[in-house]
Wavefront OBJ file of the C-alpha trace (Angstrom):
o trace
v 5.854 18.703 -9.590
v 3.258 17.003 -7.417
v 4.119 14.012 -5.172
v 1.102 11.908 -4.229
v 0.943 8.869 -1.975
v -2.006 6.492 -2.321
v -2.321 3.985 0.504
v -4.834 1.313 1.366
v -5.188 -2.097 2.901
v -4.034 -5.147 0.987
v -6.856 -5.882 -1.437
v -7.922 -2.244 -1.811
v -6.775 -2.063 -5.441
v -3.495 -0.157 -5.168
v -1.688 -2.427 -7.631
v -4.594 -2.542 -10.060
v -5.010 1.239 -10.140
v -1.282 1.987 -10.340
v -0.779 -0.456 -13.213
v -3.826 0.927 -15.042
v -2.485 4.476 -14.751
v 1.028 3.397 -15.775
v -0.451 1.935 -18.987
v -1.724 5.459 -19.768
v 1.800 6.890 -19.388
v 1.033 8.427 -16.004
v 4.023 8.408 -13.621
v 2.337 5.934 -11.270
v 4.243 3.276 -9.333
v 3.226 0.293 -7.251
v 5.583 0.301 -4.263
v 5.733 -3.498 -4.431
v 7.333 -3.168 -7.892
v 10.245 -1.137 -6.457
v 12.551 -3.729 -4.851
v 14.806 -1.223 -3.056
v 11.894 0.455 -1.273
v 10.400 -2.168 1.024
v 11.450 -5.080 3.149
v 10.194 -7.347 5.922
v 11.943 -6.960 9.271
v 11.663 -8.589 12.665
v 11.357 -6.623 15.917
v 15.161 -6.352 16.137
v 15.415 -4.872 12.628
v 16.823 -7.938 10.876
v 15.604 -8.370 7.285
v 13.550 -11.422 6.300
v 11.927 -12.710 3.143
v 8.148 -12.904 3.230
v 6.802 -16.406 3.738
v 3.776 -17.064 1.532
v 2.411 -19.355 4.240
v 3.092 -16.847 7.051
v 0.788 -17.462 9.995
v -0.378 -15.020 12.674
v 2.637 -15.754 14.874
v 5.014 -14.837 12.033
v 2.995 -11.698 11.197
v 3.055 -10.611 14.851
v 6.859 -10.803 14.852
v 7.488 -9.025 11.534
v 6.674 -5.709 9.858
v 6.873 -4.577 6.270
v 8.636 -1.212 6.137
v 9.779 1.309 3.567
v 13.307 2.692 3.513
v 12.519 6.376 4.139
v 15.995 7.555 3.124
v 15.791 5.653 -0.147
v 12.255 6.944 -0.782
v 13.350 10.536 -0.140
v 16.120 10.192 -2.731
v 13.834 8.468 -5.244
v 11.216 11.200 -4.953
v 13.877 13.898 -5.438
v 14.831 12.258 -8.744
v 11.303 12.402 -10.150
v 10.826 15.096 -12.798
v 7.070 14.735 -13.382
v 4.084 14.449 -11.087
v 4.497 11.114 -9.315
v 1.889 8.826 -7.784
v 3.141 6.116 -5.416
v 0.678 3.364 -4.467
v 1.482 1.145 -1.503
v 1.447 0.578 2.221
v 4.061 -0.160 4.862
v 4.040 -0.297 8.649
v 5.968 2.976 8.774
v 3.868 4.881 6.225
v 3.236 7.699 8.732
v 6.958 8.540 8.630
v 6.672 9.106 4.876
v 3.704 11.485 4.892
v 5.867 14.659 5.045
v 7.576 13.585 1.801
v 4.333 13.923 -0.160
v 2.192 16.879 -1.146
v -0.963 14.860 -0.635
v -1.932 11.422 0.663
v -5.075 9.516 -0.209
v -6.441 6.232 1.092
v -8.302 3.755 -1.090
v -11.095 2.626 1.185
v -13.144 -0.489 0.613
v -15.398 -2.569 2.799
v -14.240 -5.743 4.495
v -16.252 -8.078 2.240
v -14.605 -6.656 -0.861
v -11.154 -6.874 0.766
v -11.780 -10.559 1.540
v -13.074 -11.286 -1.968
v -10.117 -9.557 -3.606
v -7.523 -11.244 -1.389
v -9.031 -14.646 -2.140
v -9.059 -14.021 -5.911
v -6.825 -16.718 -7.457
v -5.717 -14.320 -10.214
v -4.212 -11.933 -7.655
v -0.436 -11.747 -8.139
v 0.573 -10.470 -4.683
v 0.888 -13.481 -2.403
v 0.141 -11.552 0.801
v -3.322 -12.416 2.065
v -3.441 -15.871 0.520
v -4.182 -17.769 3.734
v -6.739 -17.391 6.516
v -4.285 -15.992 9.097
v -3.145 -13.304 6.667
v -6.726 -12.491 5.674
v -7.796 -12.187 9.323
v -4.754 -10.002 9.994
v -5.738 -7.600 7.200
v -9.408 -7.491 8.219
v -8.545 -6.915 11.897
v -6.119 -4.146 10.967
v -8.417 -2.386 8.467
v -10.647 -0.559 10.965
v -7.668 0.636 13.014
v -5.902 1.730 9.810
v -8.915 3.748 8.616
v -9.152 5.481 12.008
v -5.460 6.306 11.843
v -5.902 7.744 8.344
v -8.796 9.894 9.569
v -6.747 11.207 12.472
v -4.055 12.342 10.004
v -6.574 14.035 7.666
v -5.868 11.592 4.861
v -8.495 11.873 2.140
v -10.497 8.719 1.477
v -11.352 7.549 -2.021
v -13.909 4.853 -2.737
v -11.784 1.945 -3.962
v -14.673 0.546 -6.018
v -14.317 3.429 -8.485
v -12.559 2.845 -11.795
v -8.879 3.776 -12.131
v -9.862 6.754 -14.313
v -12.349 7.976 -11.707
v -9.748 7.564 -8.964
v -7.148 9.450 -11.006
v -9.539 12.387 -11.445
v -9.767 12.627 -7.648
v -6.014 12.658 -7.174
l 1 2 3 4 5 6 7 8 9 10 11 12 13 14 15 16 17 18 19 20 21 22 23 24 25 26 27 28 29 30 31 32 33 34 35 36 37 38 39 40 41 42 43 44 45 46 47 48 49 50 51 52 53 54 55 56 57 58 59 60 61 62 63 64 65 66 67 68 69 70 71 72 73 74 75 76 77 78 79 80 81 82 83 84 85 86 87 88 89 90 91 92 93 94 95 96 97 98 99 100 101 102 103 104 105 106 107 108 109 110 111 112 113 114 115 116 117 118 119 120 121 122 123 124 125 126 127 128 129 130 131 132 133 134 135 136 137 138 139 140 141 142 143 144 145 146 147 148 149 150 151 152 153 154 155 156 157 158 159 160 161 162 163 164 165 166
């Protein structure tokens, strides 16, 4: 059984691709659809609900993290190849749990366009502070992915094309 993590910035298409693959009976999961996996915390570790109108000050004081213990257990229960799509502040801690990690990479203009799309269901990125936060973080994130030998995939490809590369 293969365990694959697909990461990317908000607006890179993780949800779109994971849902498209799920419709084809591929064991693909959007991390945001797994309530027990992620949560927002402050710098002291207290859990908070995400505020749709979160400004830069709120974002600076909070991180979205995955529960690594829970994720380890969940992955051990998978019986088929599994593809997890998502991102969290502590994603580097999860890399050893996966056989391979890929990053959906897309340019800043496309990120901005996708985050501003009114049909987008995920509320993160809906305001200017959140959009600026994502765009400022993107370059640093891509450098970090490179330094960990994470394979980049062009996020403008179709879900089928992306799946072939996984």
